[in-house]
NUROSE-391455 format. One line per 5 residues: for each residue x, y, z of N, C-alpha, C, CB. Coordinates in steps of 0.02 Angstrom, whole numbers, plus 50000, padded with zeros to 5 digits. Glycine has a CB too. Example, Ala and Ser with C-alpha at 12.3 -4.5 7.8 and 13.67 -1.06 7.14 Angstrom:
50660,49716,50390,50615,49775,50390,50660,49835,50390,50565,49776,50452; 50642,49888,50354,50684,49947,50357,50645,50002,50394,50704,49970,50286
This chain:
52668,53402,44549,52693,53454,44480,52671,53522,44508,52646,53438,44392; 52705,53563,44485,52659,53635,44492,52669,53650,44405,52701,53713,44559; 52665,53712,44384,52639,53720,44330,52702,53778,44301,52555,53741,44338; 52751,53761,44332,52808,53813,44341,52851,53770,44264,52859,53810,44441; 52864,53824,44232,52920,53795,44168,52960,53813,44176,52919,53804,44102
53041,53770,44166,53088,53750,44159,53125,53821,44102,53075,53672,44139; 53179,53866,44147,53186,53900,44096,53258,53866,44060,53185,53978,44119; 53271,53916,43988,53301,53851,43953,53367,53865,43962,53284,53837,43873; 53399,53805,43915,53486,53814,43958,53501,53884,43935,53565,53749,43924; 53578,53878,43993,53615,53945,43961,53588,54004,43999,53600,53957,43877
53525,53979,44060,53512,54047,44118,53462,54098,44060,53614,54100,44151; 53455,54102,44001,53419,54143,43947,53352,54111,43974,53441,54131,43857; 53307,54198,43985,53239,54184,43970,53216,54181,43902,53203,54227,44001; 53163,54150,43892,53151,54125,43827,53136,54176,43774,53098,54080,43831; 53103,54226,43808,53108,54264,43754,53174,54305,43713,53067,54304,43772
53216,54281,43766,53289,54342,43750,53329,54273,43677,53376,54361,43868; 53293,54212,43698,53336,54183,43635,53319,54179,43583,53355,54130,43634; 53355,54198,43515,53330,54201,43438,53354,54148,43407,53350,54261,43396; 53274,54138,43363,53306,54081,43326,53323,54104,43252,53256,54017,43325; 53314,54045,43227,53355,54050,43132,53309,54110,43094,53339,53953,43068
53253,54091,43126,53189,54163,43101,53197,54240,43131,53101,54142,43136; 53232,54234,43180,53224,54313,43207,53292,54341,43188,53210,54323,43297; 53336,54313,43124,53394,54333,43116,53385,54369,43058,53442,54285,43116; 53415,54443,43038,53408,54451,42984,53450,54418,42904,53410,54507,42997; 53420,54450,42862,53451,54415,42789,53525,54415,42809,53437,54464,42706
53562,54489,42809,53638,54505,42848,53665,54424,42875,53625,54569,42932; 53625,54442,42955,53636,54398,42988,53656,54304,42991,53598,54416,43007; 53605,54306,42948,53595,54234,42907,53652,54216,42861,53528,54237,42859; 53665,54263,42805,53737,54270,42776,53780,54242,42795,53762,54318,42777; 53800,54295,42881,53853,54276,42910,53878,54220,42938,53856,54305,42939
53805,54204,42968,53825,54140,42993,53840,54092,42937,53771,54113,43038; 53808,54089,42887,53814,54029,42817,53908,54035,42789,53743,54065,42726; 53908,54106,42809,53972,54117,42767,54014,54093,42816,53991,54193,42741; 54013,54101,42877,54060,54088,42948,54066,54021,42942,54027,54109,43028; 54003,53974,42949,54018,53915,42940,54047,53888,42872,53966,53888,42955
54038,53903,42809,54072,53877,42769,54164,53895,42752,54028,53889,42721; 54186,53941,42775,54247,53974,42795,54286,53898,42852,54222,54066,42844; 54226,53908,42900,54261,53865,42954,54258,53785,42925,54218,53875,43034; 54209,53761,42891,54211,53717,42852,54267,53697,42817,54174,53728,42821; 54285,53727,42771,54355,53724,42724,54400,53726,42739,54369,53758,42687
54398,53768,42800,54491,53758,42849,54495,53687,42877,54504,53819,42940; 54438,53661,42903,54447,53605,42941,54460,53551,42892,54389,53590,42986; 54427,53560,42827,54441,53523,42776,54516,53514,42745,54401,53546,42733; 54531,53569,42718,54604,53589,42720,54644,53556,42763,54614,53655,42736; 54650,53581,42833,54669,53551,42883,54695,53466,42874,54614,53564,42926
54611,53432,42882,54637,53374,42872,54675,53337,42814,54596,53347,42884; 54661,53370,42757,54679,53347,42688,54766,53371,42694,54625,53392,42617; 54797,53402,42720,54857,53418,42735,54898,53382,42780,54853,53470,42753; 54851,53347,42841,54882,53327,42896,54887,53250,42878,54844,53348,42963; 54837,53225,42825,54855,53163,42793,54877,53167,42755,54825,53124,42778
54906,53201,42709,54955,53178,42654,55023,53213,42690,54933,53212,42565; 55038,53237,42745,55105,53268,42788,55124,53196,42831,55080,53348,42852; 55205,53181,42825,55228,53141,42866,55226,53174,42933,55290,53121,42845; 55214,53122,42969,55224,53124,43057,55261,53177,43072,55264,53060,43095; 55315,53166,43045,55393,53209,43070,55392,53286,43020,55485,53147,43039
55334,53305,43003,55349,53383,42985,55293,53395,43016,55357,53414,42905; 55246,53367,43067,55202,53402,43119,55221,53427,43175,55159,53367,43139; 55198,53444,43213,55213,53478,43289,55173,53445,43318,55202,53555,43306; 55182,53389,43375,55128,53375,43404,55097,53316,43364,55088,53433,43410; 55058,53266,43403,55045,53221,43358,54988,53201,43323,55061,53182,43377
54990,53186,43266,54921,53198,43206,54851,53195,43242,54918,53128,43139; 54858,53134,43266,54783,53111,43316,54752,53176,43353,54805,53049,43389; 54803,53208,43381,54782,53277,43403,54762,53330,43379,54814,53299,43426; 54793,53337,43340,54765,53393,43285,54711,53378,43243,54816,53411,43236; 54691,53317,43227,54616,53287,43186,54561,53290,43230,54617,53203,43161
54587,53268,43293,54532,53265,43351,54514,53353,43366,54570,53219,43431; 54560,53400,43351,54541,53471,43372,54491,53476,43315,54604,53534,43376; 54492,53461,43269,54436,53472,43198,54368,53465,43236,54440,53400,43124; 54358,53430,43273,54284,53431,43293,54267,53488,43348,54264,53358,43323; 54303,53520,43379,54295,53561,43419,54270,53622,43369,54355,53567,43463
54198,53669,43386,54178,53717,43347,54229,53786,43383,54087,53722,43348; 54267,53809,43319,54316,53841,43336,54325,53913,43285,54373,53790,43336; 54262,53913,43263,54270,53973,43229,54341,53976,43163,54283,54027,43296; 54372,53945,43159,54435,53949,43114,54480,53938,43155,54451,54010,43076; 54479,53945,43215,54546,53950,43261,54573,53881,43245,54532,53963,43350
54551,53834,43259,54596,53779,43232,54643,53755,43174,54566,53745,43231; 54626,53758,43113,54646,53766,43042,54705,53805,43061,54591,53803,42988; 54700,53881,43085,54722,53929,43071,54797,53917,43119,54668,53988,43082; 54783,53885,43195,54830,53854,43225,54865,53811,43185,54809,53826,43274; 54861,53770,43156,54892,53720,43141,54930,53729,43103,54866,53681,43127
54905,53777,43014,54937,53811,42972,54989,53845,43001,54899,53848,42941; 54975,53881,43050,55040,53941,43089,55096,53893,43142,54988,54016,43158; 55063,53851,43171,55091,53824,43231,55117,53735,43213,55026,53833,43296; 55064,53713,43193,55081,53633,43174,55120,53614,43137,55039,53600,43150; 55121,53644,43093,55165,53627,43049,55255,53645,43055,55134,53657,42993
55292,53607,43023,55359,53626,43038,55388,53656,42961,55403,53556,43071; 55411,53705,42960,55392,53732,42882,55488,53723,42877,55340,53840,42869; 55512,53713,42838,55589,53700,42802,55598,53766,42820,55602,53677,42711
């Protein structure tokens, strides 16, 4: 074997990858708040999905629940409440 070190994932050189320590306090807050908002949206979506009858949901309930596993930055819960719920 040669002494060649493989580059990190995504093809970025190691020096351009940022770790949690590299983030400023403001950036860390943004990440924490964004994650909390996304998590709360998914919890609200799943709770609503659980209590709502299937005939009041556009599409299969299992598909909406599975979509909660996607890292969506809040787009999936917003899409569910905007498009997935049948309003009276």
